[in-house]
N, C-alpha and C positions, 0 to 999 in steps of 0.2 A: 504494500500500499504506499502511496506517495505522501509520507507525513510532511515533507516540505511544502506541498501544496496546501495541506491542511493548516499548517502553521501560518502561511501567508494569509489564508482566508481569516484566521483567528485575528491577526493583526488588523486587517481591514475592518472587521467587525468591531474591534475595540475602538478604532478611530471613529467610527459612525456613532458608538455609545457616547463618546466624548463630544462629538460635534452635535448630535441630536439626530434621532431617527427620522425626522422630517426631511433630512438631506439625503436619505438613502435612495429615494426615487430617481432612477436614471443614473446612478453613480457609475462613472465611466471606468473606475478601477475594478468593481465588481462585474461590470459588463464584460471587461476584457478577460476576466478569469472564467467566466461562464462556459465558453466553448470547451475548455479543458475538463470541467466537471461533466458536461454532457458526453464528451468522448470517453472518459473513464467510466461513465454510468452504463455504457453498453456492456461492460464486462463485470462491473461491481454495483449491485443495487444501491449500496449506501451512497456512492458518488451520484447516483441518479437522483436520490432523495435530497442530497445537498444542492444539486443543480436546480431542482424544482423549488427549493427553499430560496435560492438566490433569485430565481425568476420571479417568485411571488413577492419578493422584497423590492426589486428594482423595476419590474415590468408587470404590475398587477393586472389581471384580466377584468376585474371589477373595480375601477377606480373610485366609484362612488362609495363603496363599502370598505375602502382600503384603509387598514389600521397598521401604520408603519411600525409602531412600538411592538405590537403583538407579533408581527411577522419577524421582526428582529430578534425577539425573545425566543420564538420557536426555533429559528435557524441557529441561534447561538447554543440553545440547549442540546440540539442535535449534534452540532459540531463539537461541543465540550464532551459529550458522552463518547463520541468516537475517539477523541484525543486521549481520554482517560484509559481506553482499552489498549492504547499503543505504548503506555509506559511500562518500565521495568520495575517490578515489585520484589524480586528476589534480592536479598543483601549481598554485597560484594565483600570479598575479604574474609578475615578471620574474625569471629565473634569474640568480644571480650567485654569486661565490665567497664562502664563509662567512668573516667577519671573525674573526681569532684572533690571539692574542699567544703565540707559543711560549715556553716556559720549560723550563729544565733540571731542574726539581724533580720529585720522584717522590712516591709514597705509601708510605712505608716504615714508618710507625708503626702499631703495633696500636691499635685504637680506645680501648681501655682507658686508654692514656696520652694520646691525643688529647683524649679527653672532658674531662679535668680543665682543660686549657688552654682548651677551648671554652667551658666553664662560666665560667671566669675572665674571658673576654673578651666574654661575652654577658649577664653578670648584674652586680649590684652587691653590695657587702658587703666584709668585711675579708679581709685576707691574699691578695687578688687579685694585688696587685703582686709579691709574693714568688713566687707561682706563675708569673707571666709571665717574671720575670727568670730564674728557674731553667730554665724551658723554653727560653729563648733560649741560656743558657749550655751546655745540653745539646744544642743543635743541632736541636731539635725544629721550629723554624720552617722548616727545609728541606723539611718535608712540604707537598706542594702544597695540601692541604686547609686549611691555616692561613693561606695567602696572603690570601685575602679578609678573614679575621678580623684579620690584621695591618693591612691597609688601614683596616678599620672602627675599629681601636683608635685612630686619630687623633682620633676624636670621643668617646673614653671619657670619662664624667663625672669620673673620677679623673684629675686632670691629670698626675700622675706616671707613669701608664700611657701616656697620650697622648704625653708628652714622650719616654718611653723608646721607644715605637714609632717616633717621628720620628727619634730621635737614633741608635738602635741596630738595631732590628729591620728596618725597611724598607730603610735603606742597605745592610744585609748582602746584600740580593738583587742589588745591583748595578743595571745598566741594565735588567735584565729586568722590574723593577717599574715603570719609568717609564710605559709605555703604559697599564697599569692605573690609574695615578693620573691621567694626562691625560684618560682616558675620563670620569672623574667630576669633573674639576677645573672649578669655577665661579669665575672671576676676581672676581665681584661678592660672593663669600661672605665669611665671617668667619674665625674662629681655625682651624677645621678646614681651610678651603682654604689658609690661610696655611701650615699644617704640610704639607699636600700639596705646595705649591710648594717649600718648603724641601727636601723629599726629592727632588723633581723635579730641582732645581737641583744638588743634591749628587750624585746618581746619573747625571744625564742628560748632563753635560758640556757641550760647545759645541753639541750637536745641539738643546738646548732653549733656546738664548739668545734666539731670536725670540720664543718663548712668554713667557719671563721679561720681556723688554723690553716686550711689549704689556701684560703684567700691571703693570708699573711705570708705565706711561703711563695706563692706563683701568681699573685694578682698584679694588676697594674700598680704603679707607684701610689696613686691616691687611695685605691682600695687597700693596699697593704698597710698604709698609715692607719686607716680606720680600724682595720682588723687587729693590728698590734695594740691599739689603745683599748680595744674591747677585751683583750686577754689580760689586761692589767690585774684584775682581781682573782685570776686563776692560778694558784700556786703551782699546778702541774706544768705550767708553761714557763716557769721561771727561768730555766736553762735556755730556752728558745729566746726569751727577751734579752738575756745576757748576750747571746750570740748576735743578735740583730743590732746591738750597740757597736759592732764593728763592721757593719754594712758599708758598701761604698757610697750609697746615697745618704746625704745628710738628713733629708726628711724622715727616712727610715730610722736612722740613729736617734733622731730627736723623739720620735714616737716611742722608741724602745726605752730611752731614759725617762720619759714621762710615765710610762707604765711601771718601770722599776720603782719610781718614786711612790706610786700607789701600793705596789707590792711590798715594799718596806722591809724585805727580809734582810738578813745580815749581808748576804752576798750582793743583793741589790744596792745596799747602802755603800758597801766598799767599792762597787763599780762606779757609782756616781762620784764618790770622793776621788777615785783614781783618775776619772776624766778631767779633774781640775788641773792635772799636771800635763795635759796634752792639748791637741787641737780642738777638742770638743768642750773646752771650758765654758763657752758662751751657752750652749744648749744644756750642758750639765748644771749650770747655775740656775736656769730656769726650772729644771727638774728638781733640784735641791730645794728651791723655794716652796715646792709642793710636798716635800717629804717631811714627815713628822718625827723622824728619828733624832732623839736627843744626842746620841753619840756623834751623828754627823754634824749637828749644830755645834757641839763642843769643839770638834776638829776644825770647823770653818772659822770660828771665833779665834781659836789659837793661831791659826795660819794668817788670819787677817791681821792680828796683832804683830806678828812677825813681818808681814809685808809692809805694815805702816812704819816699822822701824827701819826697814830697808829703804822706804821712800825718803826718809830724812837723809840717808847716806847718798841717795842717787839724785837728790834734788838739783845738784849743780850739773849733772850730765843729762842734757835735754832728752836724748834718745832713750836712756834707761828710765828717766822720769815719766815720760809718756807711757812706756810699757807697763811701769808699775801702777800708774793711774788706771789703766785699762783693767788690769788684773784686780785692783781694789774694787772697781765698779762691779766686776763679776762676782766678788765676794758679797758686796752690798745687795746684789740681786738674789743671790742664794740665801741671804739672811733676812730677806724681806718678810715681815710677819712673824718672825721667830721672837720668843721671849726667853729670858734666862738670866740668872745672876752674873755669869761670866760676860754676856753681851751688855748688861746693864753697866757693869764696871768699866768696860771698854769704852762705851759711849760717854760716860761721866768723865773719864780721863781725857777723851778727845775734846769734849766741850771745855774743859778747864784749861786746855792749851789751845784755845781758838786760833790765836795769831800764828802759832807755829804750823798748825795743820792746814790752815787757809793757804799759807805760802807754799807748802810742800805737796799737799794733796788736792786742795780745792773745796768747793762748796758741796759737792755731792756727798761727801762724808759727813759734813756738819748737818746737812738737810736730813740725812738718815738718822743721825743722833737726835735732832730736834723732834722728828716724827716719832721716835721711839719714846723719848722721854715725856712727850705730850700724853701719852696713854699710860704713863706710870704714875699711880696714885701715891706719891710721897712728897713730903715738903722738900727733901733734897733735890728731886728732879724738878720741882717747881721753881726753887731758887736757882737752879742751873739754867733753866729757861729764861728767867728774869736776866740772868747774866748775858745770855746769848742775845736777848732783846736789846740790851744796851749796846752790844757789839754791832748788831746789824738789825735794822727794822724789818727785814724779811722774815724774822722769827717772832715778830710781834703777834702774829696770828696764832702760832703754836702756844705761846705763853698765855694769851687771852683765853683760848679754848680750855687749856688745863686749868686756869684760874676759875673759869666759869664753873667747871665740874667740881672744884675742891673747895672754893672759898664760899662763904655765906653772901647773900645779896649785898649786905652792908659792907662787907670787907672788899668785895669786888669793885663797888662804886669808889670806896676810898682809895683802892690801889690805883685805878685808872683815871679817875676824874678829880676827886677832892684833893689828892696830893699833887696834881698836876694842872689845877684849874687856871692858875695864873700863867703857866707856860702856854696852855691852849689859847690864851687870849692874845698871844704875840703875833698879830696878823702880818707884821712886816718881816717876820723871820720866815723865809721860804722853806727851810728844813723842817721847821715846827709845823707849818701849815701842810706840808707834804705828808708828815707823819699823821696829822689829824685826819686828813683825807683817807689815809690808808686804814686808820683805826675805825672811822665811820663805815668804811666798806666792810671790814671784818664784822662790825656789829650787824650790819645788813644781812650778811650771810648767815648769821645766827638766827634772825628772826623773820626773814622775808624770803619766800621762794617764788619762782615764776615758772610753774609747770605748764605744759600744754595738755589740754583735755579735749576729748571728743564732744562736739556739740551737734545736735541734729540740725540739718539745714531747713529749719522751719520756713524760711523765706523763699526757698525754691523747691527742694525735693525732701520732705520730711524723713523719707526712708534712708537718705544719705547723711553722712556726717562729715564734719571738717574739724581739724585740730586748730584750736584757738588758745591764745596765751591767757592764762589766769594769774591772778595775784593771790598768794596765800600768805597771811600774817600769822605770827604765833598767836594761838588762842588767848583771849583776854585773861582767862583764869591762870595760864601759865605765866603770863607777863606779871600779874600780881603776885604770884608765888615765888618766881625765880629772879625778879629784878627789883632793885631798891627804887622807891617812888621818886627819889631825887633825879633820876635819869631824865625824866621828862623836862624838867626846867633847864637842865644843861643842853639838851638836844635843841630846845627852842633857841637858847642862847647862841648855839653854833649853826643855826639855820639848817639843821638836818631834816629836811621836809619828809623823806620816806620813813625815817625812824620815828619822828613825831606822829606820824599816822599810826605806827604800831602801838606806841605808849600812850596815845591820847585816851582820855577817859572823861565821862560826862561831868565829873565834879571839878574839872580843871578848866576854868574859863579862859586862861591864857593860851591853852592849846587850841580850843575852839576858835578864838579870834586869830591866832596865827594861821591856822589851816584855811579859814574863810578868806583871809587876805591873799594867801598864796593861790587859792583857786580863782580869785578875781583877777589876779596878776596874769595867770596862764590863759584862762578862757579859750583854750585851743585843744580840741579833741586829739590832735596829732602829737601833743606834748607827751613825753614819756612818763610824766608824773600824774597825768590826769586820772587814770583809773585807780591808782593808789590813793589819791586824794579823796575820791569818792568813798573809799573805804575808811579812811582816816576821819572824815566828817561823820560817818556813821558811828565810829567808835567814840567820837567826841560828843555824841548825843544830839548832833544837829537834826532838826525835824525833817521828815521825809519830804514835806512841801518845799522846804528851802532847797534841799539837795536836787529835787526835781526841777526846780526853777534854774539852778546853776547849770544843770545838764542842758536844759532847753536853750538857755543863753549861749552856751558853747556850740550847740547844734546850729544856732542861727548865725554864727560867724562864717563869713564867706571863705575865710582861709581854711576852715574845717572841711570844706567841700572836696579837698584833694585826698582826703582819706579813702583808701581802697576798701577797707572792711573794718568793722567794729570788732574789737577783741572781747574776750570772755566777760569781764566784770562790767565794762560799759554796756555790752549787749544786755546783760542781766538787768541793768538799770533801765535801759530803754523799754524792755518788756514790761517793767512796772510803772511806766509813765501813766498817769490818769488820763481818761479820754477827754478831759477838759482842755488838753493841749492839742487837740486834733487840728484845729484851724492853723495854729502856728506851725505845727509840724508839716502840714500840707504845703505851706509856703516854703519852709526851710528845705523840704525834700528836692526842690528844683536845683539846688546847688550841688547835688551829689551825683555821683556816677558809679559804675561798677557794682561790686557786691554790696557796698555801703547803701547804695540806693534801694536795692532789693530788700535789704534788712529793714530800712525805714518804711518801705511800703508795706511790709508784712505788719510792722508795729501799727501803721496807720489803719490797716484793714482790721486789726484786732481792737483798736479803739473804736471803730465804728460798730463792731459787734457788741462791745461793752456798753456803748451808748444806747443801742437799741434794747439790750437787756435792762438797763436802768429805766428807760421809758416804759417798758412792759411792766416792770416791778412797781413804778409809780402809779400806773393806771389800775393795777390790782389793789 
């Protein structure tokens, strides 16, 4: 039987289905095929019936009672029945069980929600990361249909999404995800395969150790590095880790040292210490910093002391002095984060001979000592930091943070303000004013933060978000508990606007007056202090109506119109503006463009809604 002719007829009927049965009458393509069916019909009855069906469809004998749709359906039903009898139903090849990886996931999400995540993981563009993170936090990746996309995300061109999939999404599936990753894992691949192996190792446990070991031996360089790090906690692979520290490739040796630092066995510690005498001192130092071995710390402190003595001897020889400096810095890297009596004593000695060590070794050693002593809760360490502070103002921050932690609020104020108040007033002394500026900056770091937070784009697409800058002040309760009340008067005296905003309180009229004057001086939304001044006025007890009026006045300034977008705290205040400002805002909005205009338009629309609600409430 000529199945090719039958398939051709099937395609033509499908075309007519799409175009509409009304167009079948006189169709030239079917008319061209009809003679072939009539000829074959002389030998096979089925072709004769198909030919008759084609004739009835394209050349009906009774045109008045012609029903094209019925004729098309009858012909297609007959043709489909014939084609079904021509197919092969016997299975080919060897019968065996179907490979599958059972999972406990289900398909519980409506596709409307699923689609947004699917688009985020199969396209490129902005805001995809936020969509993926939100979907994970909402538990959407427990839907079976997102499993394959989660695996695919390991190769996403936006590295943050790929890293998030590796660190959060895929490990959340547990051991169930491991077979899916192993199926596609290529040990000779690059970064994507390295990420797969990371998840396999994290979720697979001891069952995948052989796979990881083989990857560490014969995979690509990037895969080997990941595999070696995954073997860090396995004591049975300690000898292999030791051998990899002698590999030709630096990245492999580095991974081996890092794993030995976690392994922390006697042999591992000795190998890391041994590396300090050879070419691998740099990567061994980084590994030592992560190693918790007390003997290793003691050896390094001892050797650092000897190297410092040698630095005094070599300081006149430029070449030897540079080599000694490099080695000392490696020791400092290795000792970063370490604590101990021997290290404490070494740093006390270093700081007590500040001038000598500055000339022979440099600032890195003193910086390390200051950082160490800052976190040492002892009066000796604090006095030492005060000495450093006198030697060099770069250590003022270390001394102040240590004082803040150890002294009472009264003592802290006396130490840094009361005893130096007359000195701070010397405005003609450039060095004093420089130190004052530095000190105020240190204070700000203690009590003010400027994080970026996600805000819903209510003005454009509420389902999308943007990172906007916020201002976070130390809570009022902590200010009252941890700072002497005298700070506020002094901060006003030195015109420290941001800090006055933090320390302001309702019972302090001078701070309220000071902040009101500063706000009136600025009156520009683009000014870096505008948002924090709004917070300060709130802390000073200034009424909402006055703060709203100050904000509205600033909005009406033409120079504010160049603002691209309103940041977090100003935007919060805009949302709280009463609808009585609707007319003024409608006039002011004409000065704005870009995102700022969209934000103001949203505020204006919300004012109209509040106004209508108020009218309804009054009528009731």
